[in-house]
C-alpha positions in Angstrom: 10.9 -53.8 15.4 9.3 -50.9 17.1 10.7 -49.5 20.3 7.9 -48.0 22.5 10.1 -47.2 25.4 10.6 -43.5 25.0 7.1 -42.8 23.9 5.6 -44.8 26.8 7.7 -43.2 29.4 6.6 -39.8 28.3 2.8 -40.5 28.4 1.0 -38.6 31.1 -1.4 -40.5 33.4 -4.3 -38.1 32.7 -4.1 -38.5 28.9 -4.1 -42.3 29.3 -7.0 -42.3 31.7 -9.2 -40.2 29.5 -8.5 -42.3 26.4 -8.6 -45.6 28.1 -12.1 -44.8 29.7 -13.4 -44.3 26.1 -11.8 -47.5 24.7 -12.6 -49.8 27.8 -16.4 -49.6 26.9 -15.7 -52.3 24.2 -18.5 -55.0 23.6 -17.0 -58.1 25.1 -19.8 -60.1 23.7 -18.4 -59.5 20.3 -15.5 -61.7 21.1 -18.0 -64.6 21.0 -18.1 -64.1 17.3 -15.8 -66.9 16.0 -14.4 -64.9 13.0 -13.5 -62.0 15.1 -12.1 -64.1 17.9 -10.0 -65.9 15.5 -8.6 -62.7 14.0 -7.9 -61.2 17.4 -6.2 -64.4 18.6 -3.9 -64.5 15.5 -3.2 -60.8 15.6 -2.6 -60.4 19.4 -0.5 -63.5 19.4 1.7 -62.2 16.7 1.9 -58.8 18.3 3.0 -60.3 21.6 5.5 -62.6 20.0 7.1 -59.6 18.0 8.1 -58.3 21.5 8.8 -61.5 23.4 11.2 -62.7 20.8 13.5 -59.8 22.0 13.7 -61.8 25.2 14.1 -65.1 23.3 10.8 -66.6 24.0 7.3 -66.6 22.5 3.7 -67.9 23.1 1.7 -70.5 21.4 -1.7 -70.3 23.0 -2.5 -66.8 24.2 -5.0 -67.8 26.9 -2.9 -70.7 28.2 0.6 -69.2 28.0 -0.1 -66.1 30.0 -2.0 -68.1 32.8 1.1 -68.2 35.2 1.8 -64.6 34.7 5.5 -65.0 33.9 5.4 -64.3 30.1 2.9 -61.6 30.8 5.3 -59.8 33.1 8.1 -60.4 30.7 5.9 -58.8 27.9 5.4 -55.8 30.0 9.0 -55.4 30.8 10.0 -55.7 27.0 7.4 -53.1 25.8 7.8 -50.7 28.7 11.6 -50.9 29.2 11.0 -51.0 32.9 11.5 -53.6 35.6 8.6 -55.3 37.3 8.7 -56.8 40.7 10.2 -60.2 40.9 7.8 -63.0 39.9 7.1 -65.9 42.0 8.3 -69.3 40.6 5.9 -71.5 42.4 3.4 -73.8 40.5 0.5 -73.2 42.9 -2.6 -71.2 41.8 -1.8 -68.5 44.4 1.7 -68.0 42.8 0.1 -67.5 39.4 -2.5 -65.2 40.7 0.1 -63.0 42.5 2.1 -62.8 39.4 -0.8 -61.8 37.2 -1.8 -59.1 39.8 1.7 -57.7 39.7 1.2 -57.4 35.9 -2.2 -55.8 36.3 -0.9 -53.4 38.9 1.9 -52.3 36.6 -0.7 -51.7 33.8 -2.8 -49.7 36.3 0.2 -47.7 37.4 0.3 -46.4 33.8 -3.0 -44.8 34.1 -5.1 -47.7 32.6 -8.5 -48.5 34.2 -9.0 -52.2 34.0 -12.7 -52.8 33.9 -14.0 -56.4 34.9 -10.6 -57.9 34.4 -9.2 -59.8 37.4 -6.2 -62.0 37.9 -8.3 -65.1 38.6 -10.0 -64.8 35.1 -6.6 -64.8 33.5 -5.3 -67.5 35.6 -8.4 -69.6 34.6 -7.7 -69.1 30.9 -10.7 -67.0 30.2 -10.3 -66.3 26.5 -12.5 -63.2 26.5 -10.7 -61.6 29.4 -7.4 -62.6 28.2 -7.9 -60.9 24.7 -9.5 -57.9 26.5 -6.4 -57.5 28.7 -4.0 -57.9 25.6 -6.0 -55.3 23.7 -5.7 -52.9 26.8 -2.0 -53.4 26.7 -1.9 -52.7 23.0 -4.0 -49.5 23.5 -1.8 -48.3 26.2 1.7 -49.1 24.7 1.2 -49.2 21.0 -1.6 -46.8 20.1 -2.2 -44.3 22.8 1.0 -42.3 22.1 0.0 -41.8 18.4 -1.0 -38.0 17.9 -1.6 -36.1 14.7 -2.7 -32.5 14.8 -3.8 -32.5 18.5 -5.8 -35.8 18.0 -4.8 -38.9 19.7 -5.0 -42.6 19.7 -7.6 -44.1 17.3 -8.5 -40.8 15.7 -4.8 -39.8 15.3 -4.0 -43.1 13.7 -6.9 -42.9 11.4 -6.0 -39.3 10.3 -2.5 -40.5 9.8 -3.7 -43.3 7.5 -6.1 -41.0 5.5 -3.2 -38.5 4.8 -0.6 -41.1 3.8 -3.0 -42.8 1.4 -4.9 -39.8 0.1 -2.9 -39.7 -3.3 -3.7 -43.2 -4.1 -6.5 -44.3 -6.4 -9.3 -46.7 -5.1 -8.1 -46.0 -1.5 -10.5 -44.3 0.9 -9.7 -45.0 4.6 -12.7 -44.2 6.7 -12.6 -46.8 9.4 -10.3 -49.8 10.7 -12.6 -52.6 9.2 -14.0 -52.6 5.8 -11.7 -49.8 4.3 -8.9 -52.4 4.5 -10.7 -55.5 3.1 -9.3 -55.1 -0.6 -5.7 -54.8 0.8 -4.9 -51.6 -1.3 -4.8 -49.4 1.8 -1.9 -51.7 3.3 0.0 -51.5 0.0 -0.5 -47.7 -0.2 1.0 -47.2 3.3 4.1 -49.3 2.3 4.4 -47.6 -1.1 4.1 -44.1 0.4 7.1 -44.6 2.6 9.1 -47.3 0.6 8.1 -47.0 -3.1 10.8 -49.4 -4.0 9.2 -52.3 -2.2 5.6 -52.1 -3.9 4.4 -52.0 -7.5 1.3 -50.2 -6.7 0.1 -49.7 -10.4 0.2 -53.5 -10.7 -2.4 -54.2 -8.0 -6.1 -54.8 -8.8 -9.0 -53.9 -6.5 -10.8 -57.1 -7.6 -8.1 -59.3 -6.3 -8.0 -58.5 -2.4 -6.3 -61.8 -1.4 -3.3 -61.2 -3.5 -3.1 -57.6 -2.4 -3.3 -58.5 1.3 -0.8 -61.2 1.1 1.6 -59.0 -0.9 1.5 -56.3 1.8 1.9 -58.8 4.6 4.8 -60.5 3.1 6.6 -57.2 2.2 6.0 -55.9 5.7 7.4 -59.0 7.3 10.4 -59.3 5.0 11.6 -55.8 4.6 10.0 -53.8 7.5 10.3 -56.4 10.3 6.6 -56.3 10.9 5.3 -59.8 11.7 2.2 -61.2 9.9 -0.7 -60.6 12.3 -3.6 -61.0 10.0 -4.8 -63.7 7.7 -5.9 -62.6 4.2 -8.6 -65.1 3.7 -10.1 -64.3 7.1 -10.3 -60.6 6.3 -11.9 -61.2 2.9 -14.3 -63.7 4.1 -15.5 -61.6 7.1 -18.2 -59.1 6.3 -16.7 -56.7 8.7 -13.1 -57.5 9.9 -12.2 -57.0 13.4 -11.3 -53.4 14.2 -9.0 -54.1 17.0 -6.9 -56.6 14.9 -6.7 -54.1 12.1 -5.7 -51.3 14.4 -3.1 -53.3 16.1 -1.5 -54.3 12.7 -1.8 -50.8 11.4 -0.2 -49.3 14.5 2.9 -51.4 13.7 3.2 -49.6 10.3 2.8 -46.2 12.2 5.7 -47.1 14.6 7.8 -48.5 11.8 7.5 -45.3 9.8 7.7 -42.9 12.6 11.1 -42.0 11.6 10.0 -41.0 8.2 7.2 -39.0 9.8 9.8 -37.0 11.8 11.9 -36.3 8.5 8.7 -35.2 6.8 7.9 -32.8 9.6 11.4 -31.5 9.5 11.3 -31.1 5.7 8.1 -29.3 6.0 9.6 -26.9 8.4 12.6 -26.3 6.2 10.4 -26.0 3.0 8.4 -23.3 4.9 11.5 -21.4 5.9 12.9 -21.6 2.4 9.6 -20.6 0.7 9.6 -17.4 2.9 13.3 -16.8 1.9 12.6 -17.4 -1.8 9.6 -15.2 -1.8 11.6 -12.4 -0.1 14.5 -12.7 -2.5 12.1 -12.5 -5.5 10.5 -9.4 -3.9 14.1 -7.9 -3.4 14.9 -8.6 -7.1 11.8 -7.0 -8.2 12.4 -4.0 -6.0 15.9 -3.7 -7.4 14.7 -4.0 -11.0 11.8 -1.5 -10.6 14.1 0.9 -8.7 17.0 0.5 -11.4 14.4 1.1 -14.3 12.8 4.1 -12.4 16.3 5.7 -11.8 17.4 5.1 -15.3 14.3 6.7 -16.7 15.0 9.8 -14.4 18.6 9.8 -15.5 17.6 9.8 -19.1 14.9 12.4 -18.7 16.7 15.1 -16.6 19.2 15.9 -19.3 16.4 16.5 -21.8 14.7 18.8 -19.2 18.0 20.6 -18.6 18.6 21.2 -22.3 18.4 24.9 -22.9 19.1 25.0 -26.6 17.5 28.2 -27.9 15.3 28.2 -30.9 14.9 31.0 -33.6 11.2 31.3 -33.7 8.1 31.2 -31.5 6.7 28.3 -33.5 9.9 26.2 -32.7 9.6 26.9 -29.0 5.9 26.2 -29.0 6.6 22.8 -30.4 9.0 22.2 -27.6 6.2 23.3 -25.2 3.9 20.7 -26.9 6.6 18.1 -26.4 6.7 19.0 -22.7 2.9 18.8 -22.4 3.0 15.3 -23.9 5.7 14.3 -21.3 3.6 15.6 -18.5 0.3 13.9 -19.6 1.7 10.7 -21.2 5.1 9.7 -20.0 5.2 11.0 -16.4 1.9 9.6 -15.0 3.0 5.9 -15.3 6.2 6.8 -13.6 4.4 8.4 -10.7 2.4 5.2 -10.2 5.7 3.1 -10.4 7.3 5.3 -7.7 4.3 4.8 -5.4 4.3 1.0 -6.1 8.0 1.0 -5.3 7.5 2.5 -1.9 4.5 0.2 -1.1 6.6 -2.9 -2.1 9.5 -1.8 0.0 7.4 -1.4 3.0 5.6 -4.7 2.5 9.0 -6.4 2.0 10.3 -5.0 5.3 7.3 -6.0 7.1 7.5 -9.6 5.9 11.2 -9.7 6.8 10.4 -8.5 10.5 7.6 -11.0 10.7 10.0 -13.9 9.6 12.8 -12.7 12.0 14.9 -11.9 8.8 17.3 -8.8 8.7 15.9 -5.7 7.1 16.3 -5.4 3.3 19.1 -2.9 2.2 18.8 -2.1 -1.4 21.9 -1.7 -3.5 23.8 1.5 -3.1 21.9 4.4 -4.7 18.7 2.6 -4.9 17.1 3.3 -1.4 13.7 4.9 -1.3 15.3 8.1 -0.1 17.7 8.0 -3.1 14.7 7.5 -5.5 12.9 10.4 -3.7 15.9 12.6 -4.0 16.3 11.8 -7.7 12.6 12.4 -8.1 12.9 15.8 -6.4 15.7 16.7 -8.8 13.6 15.6 -11.7 10.7 17.8 -10.6 13.2 20.6 -10.1 14.4 20.2 -13.6 10.9 19.9 -14.9 9.8 23.2 -13.2 12.9 25.0 -14.4 12.2 23.6 -18.0 8.8 24.8 -18.0 9.7 28.3 -16.7 12.5 28.4 -19.4 10.1 27.5 -22.2 7.6 30.3 -21.2 10.4 32.8 -20.8 11.9 31.8 -24.2 8.5 32.3 -25.8 8.2 35.7 -24.4 11.8 36.5 -25.4 11.1 35.3 -28.9 7.8 37.2 -29.2 9.7 40.4 -28.0 12.6 39.7 -30.4 10.1 39.3 -33.4 8.3 42.4 -32.3 11.6 44.4 -32.1 13.0 43.0 -35.3 9.9 44.1 -37.2 10.0 47.4 -35.5 13.7 47.8 -36.2 13.3 46.9 -40.1 10.2 49.3 -40.3 12.0 52.2 -38.8 15.2 51.4 -40.8 13.2 51.3 -44.0 11.6 54.7 -43.3 14.9 56.2 -42.4 16.7 54.8 -45.4 13.9 56.1 -47.6 14.3 59.5 -46.0 18.1 59.6 -46.5 17.9 58.4 -50.0 19.5 61.1 -52.2 20.4 63.3 -49.2 24.2 62.8 -49.7 23.9 64.0 -53.4 21.8 67.0 -52.2 24.2 68.1 -49.6 27.3 67.7 -51.7 26.1 69.7 -54.9 27.6 73.2 -55.6 24.5 74.9 -56.9 25.1 77.9 -54.7 28.2 78.9 -56.6 26.2 80.0 -59.7 23.1 81.2 -58.0 21.9 84.8 -57.5 21.6 86.3 -54.0 18.0 85.4 -53.7 18.7 81.8 -54.8 21.5 81.6 -52.3 19.3 83.0 -49.6 16.7 80.4 -50.7 19.3 77.7 -50.6 20.3 78.7 -47.1 16.8 78.8 -45.9 16.3 75.3 -47.4 19.3 74.1 -45.7 18.1 75.5 -42.4 14.9 73.6 -42.9 16.8 70.4 -43.8 18.8 70.8 -40.5 15.5 71.0 -38.7 14.3 67.9 -40.5 17.7 66.2 -39.7 17.3 67.0 -36.0 13.8 65.6 -36.0 15.2 62.3 -37.6 17.9 62.1 -34.9 15.3 60.5 -32.5 14.5 57.9 -35.1 18.3 57.0 -35.5 18.6 56.7 -31.7 15.6 54.5 -31.7 17.0 52.3 -34.4 20.4 52.0 -32.5 18.5 51.3 -29.2 16.4 48.6 -30.8 19.5 47.0 -32.3 21.1 47.0 -28.9 18.2 45.3 -27.3 18.1 42.7 -30.0 21.8 42.0 -29.3 21.1 41.8 -25.5 18.2 39.4 -26.2 20.5 37.2 -28.4 18.5 37.6 -31.5 19.5 34.9 -34.0 19.8 37.3 -36.9 21.7 40.0 -34.9 24.6 40.1 -37.6 22.3 41.5 -40.3 20.7 43.7 -37.8 24.0 45.2 -36.7 25.3 45.5 -40.3 22.2 47.6 -41.2 22.3 49.6 -38.0 26.0 50.2 -38.5 25.3 51.3 -42.1 22.6 53.7 -41.0 24.9 55.2 -38.2 27.7 55.6 -40.5 25.6 57.3 -43.0 24.2 59.4 -40.4 27.7 60.7 -39.5 28.3 61.4 -43.1 25.1 63.3 -43.5 26.0 65.3 -40.2 29.4 66.2 -41.6 28.0 67.0 -45.1 25.3 69.1 -43.5 27.7 71.1 -41.4 29.9 71.6 -44.6 27.0 72.9 -46.7 25.9 75.2 -44.0 29.3 76.7 -43.8 29.5 77.3 -47.5 26.0 78.9 -47.5 26.8 81.1 -44.7 30.0 82.3 -46.4 27.8 83.1 -49.5 25.0 84.7 -47.5 26.9 87.9 -47.0 26.9 88.6 -50.7 23.3 87.3 -51.3 20.5 88.9 -49.3 17.3 88.1 -51.3 15.1 85.6 -49.6 11.5 84.8 -49.6 10.3 84.9 -46.0 7.1 83.3 -46.8 8.6 80.2 -48.4 11.0 80.0 -45.3 8.1 80.1 -42.9 6.3 77.5 -44.8 9.2 75.3 -44.8 10.0 75.7 -41.2 6.4 74.8 -40.2 5.8 72.2 -42.6 8.8 70.1 -41.8 8.1 69.5 -38.2 4.4 69.0 -39.1 5.4 66.5 -41.7 7.7 64.8 -39.3 4.8 64.6 -36.7 2.5 63.1 -39.2 5.1 60.5 -40.1 5.6 59.7 -36.5 1.9 59.5 -36.0 1.5 57.1 -39.0 4.3 55.0 -37.4 2.6 54.9 -34.1 -0.7 54.1 -35.7 1.0 51.1 -37.6 3.1 50.1 -34.7 2.6 46.5 -33.5 1.6 45.9 -29.9 1.7 42.9 -27.5 -0.2 42.9 -24.2 -0.9 40.3 -21.5 -3.7 41.8 -19.5 -6.7 44.2 -19.7 -4.7 47.0 -17.9 -2.0 47.0 -20.7 -4.6 47.2 -23.5 -6.6 49.8 -21.7 -3.4 51.7 -21.3 -2.9 51.7 -25.2 -6.5 52.5 -25.7 -6.3 55.5 -23.4 -3.1 56.7 -25.2 -4.8 56.3 -28.6 -7.6 58.4 -27.3 -5.2 61.0 -26.0 -3.7 61.1 -29.5 -7.2 61.5 -31.2 -7.9 64.4 -28.9 -4.9 66.3 -30.4 -6.1 65.9 -34.0 -8.1 69.0 -34.0 -5.2 71.1 -33.0 -3.0 69.4 -35.5 -5.6 70.0 -38.2 -5.4 73.8 -37.4 -1.7 73.7 -37.9 -2.1 71.9 -41.2 -4.6 74.6 -42.2 -2.2 77.3 -41.1 0.6 75.8 -43.2 -1.6 75.6 -46.1 -2.6 79.2 -45.6 1.1 80.2 -45.8 1.3 78.7 -49.2 -2.0 80.2 -50.3 -0.6 83.5 -49.1 2.6 83.0 -51.2 0.4 82.5 -54.3 -1.7 85.5 -53.5 1.3 87.8 -53.1 2.8 86.4 -56.3 -0.4 87.0 -58.2 -1.0 90.3 -56.6 2.6 91.5 -57.5 2.8 89.7 -60.8 5.6 87.5 -59.6 6.3 84.5 -61.8 7.2 81.7 -59.5 9.8 79.2 -60.6 7.8 76.2 -59.2 8.4 74.4 -56.0 9.2 75.9 -52.7 13.0 76.4 -52.8 13.3 75.8 -49.1 11.5 72.5 -48.8 10.4 69.6 -50.8 7.3 69.2 -48.7 4.4 70.2 -50.9 0.8 71.1 -49.7 -0.4 68.1 -51.7 2.0 65.7 -49.7 0.8 67.1 -46.5 -2.8 66.6 -47.5 -2.2 63.1 -48.7 -0.3 62.1 -45.4 -3.1 63.7 -43.4 -5.7 61.7 -45.3 -3.8 58.4 -44.7 -3.4 59.2 -41.1 -7.1 59.8 -40.7 -7.8 56.5 -42.5 -5.4 54.8 -40.1 -7.3 56.0 -36.9 -10.4 53.9 -37.3 -8.1 50.9 -38.3 -6.3 51.4 -35.1 -9.5 51.7 -33.1 -10.6 48.3 -34.6 -7.3 46.6 -33.7 -7.3 47.9 -30.1 -10.8 46.9 -29.7 -10.2 43.4 -31.0 -7.2 43.0 -28.6 -9.4 44.3 -25.8 -12.0 41.5 -26.6 -9.1 38.9 -26.6 -7.9 40.2 -23.2 -11.5 40.0 -21.9 -11.7 36.4 -23.2 -8.4 35.7 -21.5 -9.7 37.1 -18.3 -12.7 34.8 -18.5 -10.3 31.8 -19.0 -8.4 33.1 -15.8 -11.6 33.2 -13.9 -12.7 29.6 -14.9 -9.2 28.3 -14.0 -9.3 30.1 -10.7 -12.8 28.8 -9.9 -11.8 25.2 -10.6 -8.3 25.6 -9.1 -9.7 27.0 -5.9 -12.3 24.2 -5.7 -9.6 21.5 -6.4 -7.0 23.2 -4.0 -9.6 23.2 -1.2 -10.5 19.5 -1.9 -7.0 18.4 -1.8 -6.3 20.3 1.5 -9.5 18.9 3.0 -8.7 15.3 2.0 -5.2 15.5 3.3 -6.4 16.7 6.6 -9.1 13.9 6.6 -6.5 11.3 5.8 -4.6 12.5 8.8 -7.6 12.1 11.1 -8.7 8.8 9.7 -5.2 7.3 10.2 -5.7 8.2 13.9 -9.4 7.7 14.5 -10.0 4.5 12.6 -12.4 2.0 14.4 -13.5 -1.5 13.5 -11.4 -4.6 12.5 -8.4 -4.1 10.3 -10.3 -5.6 7.4 -13.0 -3.1 8.0 -10.5 -0.3 8.1 -8.8 -1.5 4.9 -12.2 -1.8 3.2 -13.1 1.8 4.3 -9.7 3.2 3.2 -10.0 1.4 -0.2 -13.5 3.0 -0.6 -12.1 6.2 0.5 -9.3 5.9 -2.0 -11.8 5.1 -4.8 -13.7 8.2 -3.8 -10.6 10.3 -4.2 -9.7 8.5 -7.6 -13.2 9.4 -8.7 -12.3 13.1 -8.4 -9.8 12.6 -11.2 -12.2 14.1 -13.9 -12.1 17.4 -11.9 -8.3 17.3 -12.3 -8.5 16.7 -16.0 -10.9 19.5 -16.3 -8.5 21.8 -14.6 -5.8 20.5 -16.9 -7.9 21.5 -19.8 -8.3 25.0 -18.5 -4.6 25.1 -17.9 -3.9 24.1 -21.5 -6.2 26.7 -22.9 -4.5 29.3 -20.7 -1.0 28.3 -22.0 -2.2 28.3 -25.5 -3.5 31.8 -25.0 -0.2 32.8 -23.7 -1.6 33.9 -20.3 1.2 34.2 -17.8 -0.5 35.5 -14.7 -3.8 35.0 -12.7 -4.9 37.3 -10.0 -7.9 35.4 -9.1 -6.3 32.5 -7.5 -3.1 31.8 -5.4 -2.9 28.2 -7.0 -0.8 27.2 -10.0 -1.2 24.0 -11.8 2.3 22.8 -10.7 1.2 23.2 -7.1 -2.0 21.4 -7.6 -0.3 18.6 -9.6 2.1 18.1 -6.6 -0.7 18.2 -4.0 -2.8 15.6 -6.0 0.2 13.3 -6.3 0.8 13.7 -2.6 -2.9 13.0 -1.8 -2.8 9.7 -4.0 0.5 8.7 -2.5 -0.7 9.4 1.2 -3.8 7.3 1.0 -1.9 4.4 -0.8 0.7 4.6 2.1 -2.1 4.6 4.8 -3.7 1.5 3.0 -0.3 -0.2 2.9 0.1 0.4 6.7 -3.1 -1.3 7.5 -2.3 -4.2 5.2 1.1 -4.5 7.0 -0.8 -4.6 10.3 -3.0 -7.3 9.0 0.2 -9.3 8.0 1.6 -8.7 11.4 -1.6 -9.9 13.2 -2.0 -12.9 11.0 1.6 -14.0 11.2 2.0 -13.3 14.9 -1.5 -14.5 16.0 -2.4 -11.2 17.6 -6.1 -10.9 18.4 -8.3 -8.0 17.3 -8.7 -7.0 20.8 -5.0 -6.7 21.4 -4.7 -4.5 18.2 -7.5 -2.3 19.7 -5.5 -2.2 22.9 -2.2 -1.3 21.3 -3.9 1.3 19.0 -5.7 2.9 21.9 -2.7 3.0 24.0 -0.6 4.5 21.1 -3.2 7.2 20.3 -3.6 8.1 24.0 0.2 9.1 24.3 0.3 10.4 20.7 -0.8 13.9 21.9 0.2 15.8 18.7 -1.4 13.2 16.5 1.9 12.9 14.5 1.6 9.2 14.1 4.8 8.7 16.1 5.7 8.7 19.8 8.7 10.6 21.1 11.0 8.8 23.7 9.1 10.1 26.8 5.7 9.4 25.3 6.8 5.9 24.4 8.2 5.3 27.9 4.8 6.5 29.4 3.0 4.1 27.1 5.2 1.2 28.1 4.6 2.0 31.9 0.8 1.9 31.2 1.2 -1.6 29.6 3.0 -3.0 32.7 6.7 -2.6 31.7 9.1 -1.7 34.5 11.0 1.2 32.8 10.7 3.8 35.6 13.6 6.2 36.0 16.1 4.2 37.9 19.3 2.3 36.6 17.5 -1.0 35.9 14.5 0.7 34.3 16.7 3.0 32.2 18.7 -0.1 31.0 15.5 -1.9 30.0 14.1 1.2 28.2 17.4 1.6 26.3 17.1 -2.2 25.2 13.5 -1.6 24.0 14.3 1.6 22.2 17.2 -0.2 20.5 14.6 -2.6 19.0 11.8 -0.1 18.0 14.1 2.7 16.9 17.4 1.1 15.6 18.2 4.3 13.5 18.1 6.4 16.7 15.6 8.9 15.3 14.0 9.4 18.6 10.6 8.5 17.4 8.6 5.3 17.4 6.0 4.6 14.7 2.9 2.6 15.3 4.2 -0.3 13.0 7.4 -0.5 15.1 5.2 -0.5 18.3 3.1 -3.3 16.9 6.0 -5.3 15.8 7.6 -5.0 19.3 4.4 -6.0 21.0 3.8 -9.0 18.8 7.3 -10.1 19.3 6.8 -9.8 23.1 3.7 -12.0 22.9 4.4 -14.5 20.1 6.8 -17.0 19.1 8.4 -17.6 15.5 10.9 -19.8 13.9 14.5 -19.5 15.0 17.8 -20.3 13.5 18.2 -23.1 16.2 14.9 -24.7 15.2 15.9 -24.8 11.5 19.3 -26.2 12.5 17.5 -29.0 14.5 15.2 -29.8 11.5 18.3 -30.1 9.2 20.0 -32.4 11.8 17.0 -34.7 11.7 17.2 -34.8 7.8 21.0 -35.4 8.1 20.5 -38.4 10.6 22.2 -36.5 13.5 25.3 -35.7 11.4 26.9 -32.2 11.6 26.6 -32.0 7.8 24.1 -33.0 5.1 24.7 -34.2 1.5 23.0 -33.1 -1.8 21.4 -36.5 -2.1 19.8 -36.2 1.2 18.4 -32.8 0.4 17.1 -34.0 -2.8 15.3 -36.9 -1.3 13.7 -35.0 1.7 12.9 -31.6 0.0 10.9 -30.5 -3.0 13.3 -30.2 -6.1 13.3 -26.4 -6.3 14.0 -25.8 -2.6 16.6 -28.6 -2.5 18.5 -27.0 -5.3 18.1 -23.7 -3.6 19.9 -25.1 -0.5 22.6 -26.9 -2.6 23.4 -23.6 -4.4 23.9 -21.7 -1.1 25.3 -24.0 1.4 29.0 -23.9 1.8 31.2 -27.1 1.9 31.4 -28.7 5.4 35.0 -28.6 6.8 34.7 -30.3 10.1 36.9 -33.3 11.1 34.1 -35.6 10.2 33.5 -34.2 6.7 33.1 -36.5 3.8 33.1 -35.9 0.0 30.1 -33.6 -0.9 29.3 -32.7 2.7 27.5 -29.4 3.0 27.4 -27.0 6.1 23.7 -26.6 7.0 24.5 -24.9 10.3 26.0 -21.8 8.7 23.3 -21.7 6.1 20.6 -21.8 8.7 22.2 -19.1 10.7 22.5 -16.9 7.6 18.8 -17.2 6.9 18.1 -15.1 10.1 21.0 -12.6 9.3 23.2 -13.7 12.2 26.2 -14.2 9.9 27.1 -13.9 6.2 26.9 -17.0 3.8 
C-alpha cells in the first residue's frame, strides 16, 4: 500500500489552497447520475478501505459508516500519520456532529477549503455531500502532492500517465474518462514498470472488459492496489467518472513512485556519464590528431634537413620542384589540421570547465605548446631547406660556368704548348751560322715574351681550379689532374726556356748577324697576337647576371672594348707594315729570303685571320648581351608585378589583423549575431585566397627565372605565407572564443544582458585592449561589480582566492573566457560529485555499494558497461560478491581523486 505521510506533511498550505479552490468547483449535480454515483461509491469505498484496513477495520456503506465521525477520524489519522483530537463515544446526534466537525477542522487545517459541506449533512447520511467530502480528502492526500515538471495535481498526474504510456500502441491518454475505457492504458502503466506481470502484445483493443479485468486483477494481486472500479461499469458508461478514474490512477502513481525516483536518478547519472563519454572521445580524438601531426612533422623535418648535394643544376631544380609540391600540396592540409587541433583543445577545455571536470592534460609531448614548438622547428627547417636549395643552384651554376671556363682556357693553353718542349730542346744552333744563331736568339726572346704573356692564363687556370675545389665541384679530381699536368708542363717549359736561352747567349758572342726587322716584327706581333687571342676569349666568354645593373656593366665593358679596336687596327697595320718593309728591303737588295720569319711563327696571314674572326665575334657578342638585357628587363617586370601584388597582399593582411583585434573588443549584438558576423568576416577573408594564389603564381615565375632579389618590395613570399596563415588562424580562434562563450552562456544559464555587462566591465578595464586584465585591472573590475577585495587583510585574501580560480597558472593575466567562467560559476549551479553519489545511492537502494545487475537494470547498456568497467570493487565491511564502489567513481568524475 501507499504511504502518504511524508508527502502530505511536506505540502504547503498555499499550494493546497490554490489547487483545492480549482477542484472544489465540481458539479455536484453530476453525482445524481446513477452510473457515476455507482462508480464513485465503489471507487471511494475501496480507496477508504485500502487505508482503514491498516487500522484493522473497513466500511461497507460509505454514507452510513461515516455518520458518527469515528471511522472518518480514523481514516484521516491513517492517511496523514497524525493524531486527531480524542473522539466522543456518545450515541447522541451532538456527539456525532462534534466528531465529524473535528474531522472537517483537521481537513481545513491542511489548507483545504470545504465548500457547502457541513457536519450535519454527513451525520444525516447525505450521499452527495459524503462523496464530495471523500473526493476532497482524496484530492488533498492522494493527488495534490503529485508534481511533474512544475505542474501539479491533475495536470501532473495526466502528464505522468502520458509519458509512461507514450511508447505503447493504441494508447493515447488525453483525459481521465474515455481514454481509459478500453483498459489498454491501465495495462500499459503496469507493463511500463513491471513488464514481467503483463503480456501487453497479447491484449486486443476490441476486448475492453478483458483488458480492464486483467489490469485490475494484476494490480490487486501483485501491486497491492485494491480493485476500485468495475470493468462493465466503465465499458457501459459513455463517459466514465473522472474522479473515480483519477483516484484509481493515483494509486498506480504512488505505487510506482519509487521507480520514478530511480528513473530520475538514472537520468541524472546518464547525463553525467554522457558528458564524460563525450569528453573522453574528444580527448582520444585530440590525442590521435596530435600524434598524427607530430609524426608527420617528425618524418618531414629530416627530409627538410637533408643536405645531400647534387652534381648538376637540373638535379637541384628537381629537388626545388619537390619542395614546391610539398609547399602547395602536402603542407596546407597540415596547417588546417593544426588549426583544428587548437580549436578542439579549446572547446574541450571549455566543456570540461562547464561540467566541473578537471582540465584536460594531453600526453607528454602532445600539448598545444609542444605542437607549436614542433611546427616552429618545421618552419625553421623549411626556410633553411629553401635557402639551401637556392644557394646550391647558384653554386652549381657557378661551378658549371667555372668548369667550362677552365676547360676552355686549358684547351687553349694545351694547344699553345703543343710542340714547345721539342722546340726548346732541339740543338739547331750548333750547326747554324752566326746570322742563324742571332735569328734563333731573337726568336727565343720572342718566345720568352710569348711565354710571359701566357703566364696570366696559367695563373687563371690554377685560380679557377682552386675555386672549383673550394666550391666542392663533383669532378674536381679530373680538374686537379689536368691543372697539375699544365703546371708541371709549365715548369718544364720554364726550365727548358731558361736552358735554351743560356745556350743561345753563349753562342751569340760568335754569331752576330741578325735581321732587325724580323726581330721587331716578332716582338710586336707576339703581344698583339696574344691580345687578339685574349680578346677572342673574352668575346666567347660565358656570363651569368642576376639584374640589369650587372648586364649593363658587361655592356659598358664591351663598349669600352670596341672603342679600342681602332687603335688595335693601327697596331695591326703597323705590324703588317714591318713585314712589308722586310719584303721591300729584300727585293731592293736582291736578298733571297729563306721563307718564314725566323724569330716567330706568327705570320701576317694568321694575324689577319684572327683579326677577321675577332671582328665577326663583336656583333655576336652585341646580340648575346642585348638578349641578356632583354631577359633582365623581363625579370625586372616580374619583380614589379610580384612587388605590386605583394605590397597589396601585405597591406591587406596587416589591415585585417588590426581589424580582428578591434572586432574582438568592439563586438556588439548577441553572441549568435557576433558569431554570424565573424563567420561572414572569415568567409570574406577566405574569398581573398585567389589573390594569394595569384601571388604564388608570380613567385613561381620568379623562382623559375632564378630571380633572387627584389628591390621593389620589403615582402618575401615566406613572410606573406606566415602572415596569411596567422590571419586565418586568428579569425578561427576568435570564432572559437565566441562559440565557447555561447557554450558557457547556455550551460550556465547566463542571460544576454549579463554577458553584455561582463563584456562592458572587462573592456572598460582593459585599457591597452590586449584582451586580458592584469591583476590590478582585474581587482578594479571586481570592485566595480560589488566584490569586497579592497586593500585590507580580508580583501587581499579574497582576491588571492579569486586569482587562484581565474589564473591557476600564475601568469598574472586574466582572459575574458576565464572571467566569464568565474562569473558564471558565481551565479549558477551545476552537478556536483555529491549529487551523483546521492543518485547512485538511490539506484543501490541506500546501500554503500552497487552491483553490475543493478546498473544494467537502471541504466542504458552502453553507460552501464561504462560504469562497470571503471568502478573499483567495494571493500567495505558490508561488501558482497560483485559489489562496486560508486562513491570513488563519482568523486573521480569531478577530478577530486584518481580512479
